[in-house]
C-alpha positions in Angstrom: -11.5 -3.8 8.4 -13.6 -1.8 10.5 -12.9 1.8 11.5 -12.3 0.9 15.0 -9.7 -1.6 13.9 -8.2 1.0 11.7 -7.9 3.5 14.5 -6.3 0.8 16.8 -3.6 0.0 14.1 -3.1 3.6 13.5 -2.4 4.1 17.3 0.5 1.6 17.2 3.6 3.2 15.6 4.5 -0.2 13.8 1.2 -0.3 12.0 0.4 3.4 11.7 1.2 3.7 8.0 -0.6 0.5 7.1 -3.8 1.7 8.9 -3.6 5.2 7.3 -3.4 3.6 3.8 -6.4 1.4 4.6 -8.3 4.6 5.8 -7.3 6.4 2.7 -8.6 3.6 0.4 -11.7 3.2 2.3 -12.9 6.9 2.2 -10.7 8.6 -0.6 -13.4 8.4 -3.3 -16.4 9.6 -1.0 -14.4 12.6 0.3 -13.1 13.5 -3.1 -16.7 13.5 -4.6 -18.0 15.5 -1.5 -15.2 18.2 -2.1 -15.6 18.2 -5.9 -19.4 18.9 -5.7 -18.9 21.8 -3.2 -15.9 23.3 -5.1 -16.6 22.0 -8.6 -13.0 22.2 -9.9 -11.0 18.9 -9.9 -7.8 20.5 -9.1 -9.2 22.4 -6.2 -11.0 19.2 -4.8 -7.8 17.3 -5.3 -5.7 19.9 -3.2 -8.4 20.1 -0.5 -8.4 16.2 -0.3 -4.7 16.3 0.3 -5.3 19.0 3.1 -7.9 16.8 4.6 -5.6 13.7 4.8 -2.8 15.8 6.3 -5.2 16.9 9.1 -6.4 13.3 9.5 -2.9 12.1 9.9 -2.1 14.7 12.4 -5.2 14.3 14.4 -6.4 10.7 14.2 -4.3 9.5 17.2 -6.4 11.9 19.3 -9.8 11.0 17.8 -12.1 10.3 20.7 -14.7 8.4 18.9 -17.5 10.6 20.1 -18.9 10.4 16.7 -18.3 7.8 13.9 -15.0 8.1 12.1 -16.9 8.8 8.8 -18.7 11.6 10.4 -15.4 13.2 11.6 -13.8 12.8 8.1 -16.9 14.4 6.5 -16.7 17.4 9.0 -13.0 17.9 8.3 -13.8 17.9 4.5 -16.8 20.2 4.7 -14.8 22.7 6.8 -11.9 22.6 4.2 -14.2 23.3 1.3 -16.1 26.0 3.1 -12.7 27.6 4.1 -11.5 27.4 0.6 -14.5 29.0 -0.8 -14.3 31.7 1.8 -10.5 32.4 1.1 -11.5 32.6 -2.6 -14.1 35.4 -1.9 -11.6 37.2 0.3 -8.6 36.8 -1.8 -10.3 38.3 -4.9 -12.6 40.6 -2.9 -15.5 38.9 -4.6 -19.1 38.8 -3.3 -20.4 35.2 -3.0 -22.5 35.6 -6.2 -19.3 36.1 -8.2 -17.6 33.0 -6.8 -20.8 31.0 -7.7 -20.8 32.6 -11.2 -17.1 31.4 -11.6 -18.0 28.0 -10.4 -21.1 28.1 -12.9 -18.7 29.0 -15.8 -16.6 25.9 -14.9 -19.8 23.8 -15.3 -20.4 25.4 -18.7 -17.1 24.7 -20.0 -17.9 20.9 -19.9 -14.5 20.1 -18.4 -15.5 19.7 -14.8 -19.1 18.0 -14.9 -20.2 15.3 -17.2 -23.8 14.6 -17.7 -26.8 15.5 -19.6 -28.5 18.8 -19.7 -30.8 18.2 -16.7 -27.6 17.1 -14.6 -25.8 20.4 -15.7 -28.9 22.3 -14.8 -29.0 20.6 -11.2 -25.4 21.6 -10.7 -26.1 25.1 -11.5 -29.3 25.3 -9.3 -27.2 23.9 -6.4 -24.7 26.6 -6.9 -27.5 29.2 -6.5 -28.3 27.9 -3.1 -27.1 29.6 0.1 -23.9 27.9 1.3 -25.6 26.1 4.3 -28.6 24.9 2.0 -26.0 23.6 -0.6 -24.0 21.6 1.9 -27.1 20.1 3.4 -28.6 19.3 0.0 -25.5 17.6 -1.2 -24.9 15.5 1.8 -28.5 14.3 1.7 -29.1 14.0 -2.0 -25.8 12.6 -3.2 -24.3 10.9 -0.1 -27.9 10.0 1.4 -26.5 10.9 4.8 -29.1 10.4 7.5 -30.1 13.8 9.2 -28.9 12.5 12.5 -25.4 11.9 11.2 -25.5 15.2 9.1 -26.5 17.0 12.6 -23.0 15.8 14.0 -21.2 16.8 10.9 -22.6 20.3 10.7 -23.2 20.8 14.3 -26.9 21.8 13.7 -30.2 20.4 14.9 -32.1 17.8 12.9 -35.0 20.2 12.5 -33.0 22.9 11.0 -31.4 20.5 8.6 -34.6 19.2 7.5 -36.0 22.7 7.0 -32.8 23.6 5.0 -33.1 20.6 2.9 -36.9 21.4 2.2 -36.0 25.0 1.2 -33.0 23.9 -1.0 -35.2 21.3 -2.8 -37.9 23.9 -3.6 -35.3 26.4 -4.8 -33.8 23.8 -7.0 -37.1 22.6 -8.3 -38.1 26.3 -9.1 -34.8 26.9 -11.0 -35.0 23.7 -13.1 -38.7 24.3 -14.1 -37.7 27.9 -14.9 -39.7 29.7 -12.3 -36.6 31.0 -10.6 
């Protein structure tokens, strides 16, 4: 079923739950992995995803379709993840580097990320990026999101996104080859 049909069914009280279940099934996995890459920890990603779905339930009826539903869902998810990371910094009075170190330690334990040594090194390199570059890199590299769509999700110009991605890729390359 198309996103437009799901939205129409959601606006009807008789089929609202059915439409919402379809929406969850359609986007659950993509949103989970977006959140998981951003916050690393499974439990945090799971909690954030629940928050995303609550916000979607509360606001979908008023969705104006000025962007694609997929874009709207990604924007909510990215904002949830960024808010979570910001709260974590403030709650423990930690600088960003300490939060990144904590996430890096979770990667090292082997419980959160599976993969070979190169994959783990890539994850650590991504964590070293500034927040905006990290989000841009993840959306482009993992989700293969076009810059035009990313521009709507992040409310940033296409040119700025391309520059952020280029800088992120160069920093990751330097980290992986050991010149960082």
